[in-house]
N, C-alpha and C positions, 0 to 999 in steps of 0.2 A: 414390550419388555416384560419379563417375568422372573421373580426370584422366589426360591424355595429353601427355607431353612433346613439344613440337614443335622446340625449340632449347634451348641451354644455359639460356637466361633466360626462355623462354616456353613456357607449357603451355596446353592447352585444358581446360576443366573443363564438366562437365555434372552436373545434379542433377535428381531427380524427387521428387514428394511427392504422397501422396494422403490424404485424410481423410474419414471417414465418421462421421455422428453421428445419433442417434435420440433425441428427447426427447419424453416424454409426461407430461402434468400433468392430474390429474383433480380437480375441485372439486365436492363433493356437499353441498348444504344441505338441511336438514330442517326442517319445521314440526312442532309437537306438535298433533295433533288427536285429542281424546278420549284424551289421555294416550298415544297411539301415534305414532311419527315417520313423517311423510309426506314424500316427497321433493318439493322446491321446484324445478321444471324451470327457472323463470326465473332463478334464482340458482345453478343448477349448470351446469357445462360440462366439456368434455374437450378438450385441446389436443395435437395431435400435430405434430411437426416433424421432417422428414428432410432432412439436409444433406449434400451431396457437394461436396468441393472438391478440385481437382487442379491442380498447377502443375509446370512444367518450365523450367529455365534453362540458358543456355549463355553462356560468357564466356571471356576470355583472361586469364591470369594472368602478369604480368611481374614478375621478381624481379631486383634489383640490390643486392647487399650487404644492407643493413638495410631496403631499401625494397621493398615488394610492393604492385602495383596491379593490381586485378581488376575490370574493367567487365563487367557482366552485362546480359542481356536475359531477362526472364522472362515466360512465358506462363501465364495464370492462367484457369481455368474453375470457375465456381461456380453451383451449382443448388440451391436451397432450396424445400421445399414445406412450407407452414404450413396446417394444417387446424384449424378450430374447429368445435365441433359447432353453435353458434349461427349459423355462417355458411353460406350455401347452396353456395359454392364456395371451393375452396382458394385461398390467395394464393401465387403462384409467383413466386420471385425467381431470375433467371438473368443471368449476365454473363460475357463473354469479353473478356479484357484483355491488353495487352502492357505490361510495366512494366520501366523502366530501373532499375539499381542500380550502385552503385560502392562498393568497398572499398579503402581505402588503410591500409597498416600500415608504420610506421617505428619500428623497435625496439619499444618498449612502448606507442607511440602508435598508437591505431586510430581511423580516421574512416570512416563509413559514411553513404551517402545511399541513400535508397529513395523510391519512389512507390507509393502504395497507393489502391486503389479499394475503398471500404467499403460494402457493402450495408446498408441501414438494419436495425436491430435488429427482430425480429418483434414486440417489445413496442409498437413505434411504429406498425406496419402495422395491427394489429387492436386493437379496444377491449378494455381491461384493467379488469374491474370489480373494485371493492373493497367486498365486502359489509359490511364493518366500519365504513365511513366513507361515509355517504350525501352528504356535503358535497364530496366530490372525485369527479369524473366524468371518466375518462380516455377520450377518443375516439380511434380508430385512423385513420391516413391511408395507404391503400394507393398513392397517387401520390407518395410521397417519392422523391426522386433518390438515387443513390448519392453518397457523399462522396468527394472527392479530396484526398489528403493527400500533402505532400512533407516529408520530415524529414532532418535532418542530426544525427549523433549522434558525439561524441568521447569516446574512453575513454583513460585513462592509468593505469598502476600501476608502482610502483616499490619495491623493497626492498633496502636496503643492510645486509648481515650484519654488517659491520664496526662500523657506527654503530647498529645495531639501530633502523634508522629505515624506517618504512613510509609511503609517500605514495601516495594514490589519488584519483582524481576522475572525474567524467564531466559532460557538458553535452549538452542536446538542444535543437534549435529546430525547430519545425514550423509549417506552415500547413494549414488545412483549408477546402476549399470545399464548399458545399451542406451544411454541418453541420446535424444535426438538433437543433432547439431546441423548447421547449415554449411555445405561445401560451396564456396563462392568461386566461380570460375570467371576471371577477368579477361574479356575479349579485347582485340586490338582496338576496336572501334569505340571502347569505353563501355560497352553493354556488360552487365553482370548476369550470369546465369547461375541461379541458386538451386541446388539439389539437397534435400535432406538425407542425412545418413546417420546411422547408428555410431556412437563413439564408446570408448572405454569408460571406465569408472570415473565419476566426478564426485567432488566433495563440496559440502557447504556447512559452514558453522557461523551462528548468529546469536546474538544476545541482546537483551534490553533490560534496563534497570533504572529504578529512580527512587528518590527520597522527597517526601513533602513534609514540612514541619511548620506548625504555627505556635508562636510564643506570645503569651498574653502577659504583658508587664502591669497592666491595671485593667480596669473595667472599661476604660476609654481608649486605651492604647495597646495595639497588637502589631506583631510582625510575622509575615509568612515568608517562606524561602522554599526553594526546590532546586534539584540537581539531578541530572540524569544522563544517559548515554544509549546509543545503539551501534552495535558493531556487526559487521557481516565479512566473512572471508569466503570466497568462492575459488574452486579450482575445477576448471572444466577444459574440455578439448575444443580446439577451433581449427578449421580447414580452410586454407586459401590456395586456390590453383592446386588442389589435391595435395598439398603440403600439410600435414597434420602436426599440430604443436599444442601445447597446453597454455592456458591462460590462468594468471593469479590475480584475483580482484580483491581489493580492500575498500570498504566503505565505512566511514565513521561519522557519527553525529554526536555533537556534545550540546547540551543546554543547561542553563541555570538562571535563577532569578531571586529577587527578594522585593518585598513590599511593605509599606507601613500604611496603617490605618488608625486615624485619631478620630474616635467617636463618630465614625461614618461621615465626619464633616469633611475631612481631607484624606485622600488616598495617594499613595505614590507607589507605582509598580514599575519595575525595571527587569529586563530580560535580555539574555545573550544567547545566540545560537550559532554554532560552528559546524561545518560539514567538510569531509575530506574524501576524495575519491582517487583511487590509483589503480591502474591496470598494467600488468606486465606480462610479456609474452615469451615463452621458452626459446623460440626463433628469433633471437636478437638481431640476426643479419637482416631481416625483413622488416620487423615490427619494432617500433621504438616503445619505451615506457611512457605513459601519460599520467599526469596527476593534476587535479584541481582542487581548489579549496575556496570556501566562501563563508562569510558570517554576517549576522545581523545584530545590531544593538538597538534596543528600543526602550523608551521611558514614557509612561503615561501618568498624568496627573488629572485628579477629579477633586473639584471644590464644590461642596454642597453648602454654599453661603452667598448671600442671605437666604431666607426662607423662600421656598418655591423656586429657587434658581439653582442650576447645576452647571458648572463650567467643566469642560473636557478638553484635554490637549495631550496629543500623541505624536511623538516624533521618532524617527528610526533612521539609523544609518546603515545602508546595505553595501556590501563589496564582494565582488567576484573576481578573482585574479585572472581568470581564463579569457576575459574579453579584452581586446586591444582598445576599442573605443572608449574614451573616459567616461561618456555619459551612460555607457552600459556597464562599465567596470564598477562604478561607484555612484550612489546617489543618496539623496536625503528625502524621505517620505514624511510629510507633515500634515496631520489632520486635526481639526479643531471643531467644537460644537458647543452650543449653550441650550440647556433644556429648562422649559418652564413647566412646573407641575401645576395641576389645578384639579378641581372637583374633590369628591369626598375621599379621604385617604390618599390623596394625591394619585388617584387612579388614572387621570388624564395627563399626558405629557406632549407638549409641543416642543419639538426638537429642531433647531436650526443649525446645520452642519456645513462645513466647508471641507472639501477633500483635495489633497494634493496642492497645499497652498503655494508651494514653490514650483509647481508645474515641472516636476522632475521624475515622477513615477514611471517605472518600467517593470515589465514582467519578463525576466531572463532566467535561463537554466541551461546547464551543461550536462550531457550524458555520455558516459564512456562505455562502449561496448564493441566487442570484437575487434575490427580494424578501423572503427570509426570514433571520431570525436564530434558529437552532435551538438551544435549551438542552437538555442531557440531564444528568439525576442518576439513576443507576441504583443498585439496591440492591447492596451488596457484603457479603461475610461479614466481619462486625465482629469484636470482641474474641473470641479463643479461644485455647486451649491445645491443643497436639497432641505426642504422643509417637510416634516412629518408630523402626524398626530398619532399617538398610540393610546389606547384604552386597555389598561392592565386589569385582567380578571384574577384576582388573588384568592388563594384558599384563606378560610378565616384564621386569622392570627398570623399570617405570613408577614414577614418583614417588608416594609415598603422601600426597598433600597433601589435607587434610580441612578443611571450613569455608568459609563464604562463600556468597553467594547463587547463584553459577553454578558451584560446585565440587562440589556434592552433590545428587544427585537423591534425591527421598524420596517 
């Protein structure tokens, strides 16, 4: 990076960047013939990818009080070489582009605009075989066009030490042309043949914001609170049996919490999280609209009394309306522990904990995409007991606070 002042308020700025990457993947499949493994060449492959990317930009930076405006022009060179053992020739991707950029900063507010030319991912160019699933056949498409993206991003951050108030947020809006989507062809035998194709313009709008606040009522009693959200709207094309339609996706997450602390002897923290997903397709004759919602309510109590003893209790109620089975749709997670501190400055901590007291813990999730509603219920480590010893190395003068989910590593 280099900057050269031209006048009191105007500077010239330059930067350059180079990236090199080499990726190699090998897949070897063997058949058992007379008890001996024999390599199956039709189900084995080697992939090599070498990528070189270089860019340089030049711009003018104008400053006036709290305002800074920096327009730039970036030149980018990209050269990717993809080799697959099953292909006779390497797939070469190369591109030279000039891209405009703009940055505006006013106090703690940042606004950025950028244009990007995105070469198709190598997974879309060459066939990707899945040996474990004969019903999914992924074809490659070396004729895919680069995608063109325009995006605007806004960031803001503020902290008032007098009020102990922290406010932050960001928002992003983007459009993308020649986006790569999957054309899914459903065969009569249930096999899906997937071919990547370029689609028309897609849209994406997302935002994330939150507020954290601490109230001190006295030297011994304080309260913390927080609230926030994340939202994303996507509009993109979807192709099924060569029928092109548009999908509209909405994802929303809300969270909030409050906690009390009395002289670091008793803490009580409470949180609630809610999420919502919905996907709608313009081709309503074939595709239905799907939606899911789930939430979690949790409460944690920490008691540091009597001396050298810390009790912990954490209980949470989890519900997801998408699951039919009652044990997956809702459950209660309950963990508890007792800590015994010892040694100088209570640096040593013996922790005796029990996890999933009710033996109800599950790990479930639901994901909506394209024409699928994917349910996931994975194994988790259920009810168990654990004893640990931790020796904390604290900086001089650091507060010796022990206990709680995020305050002790073990």
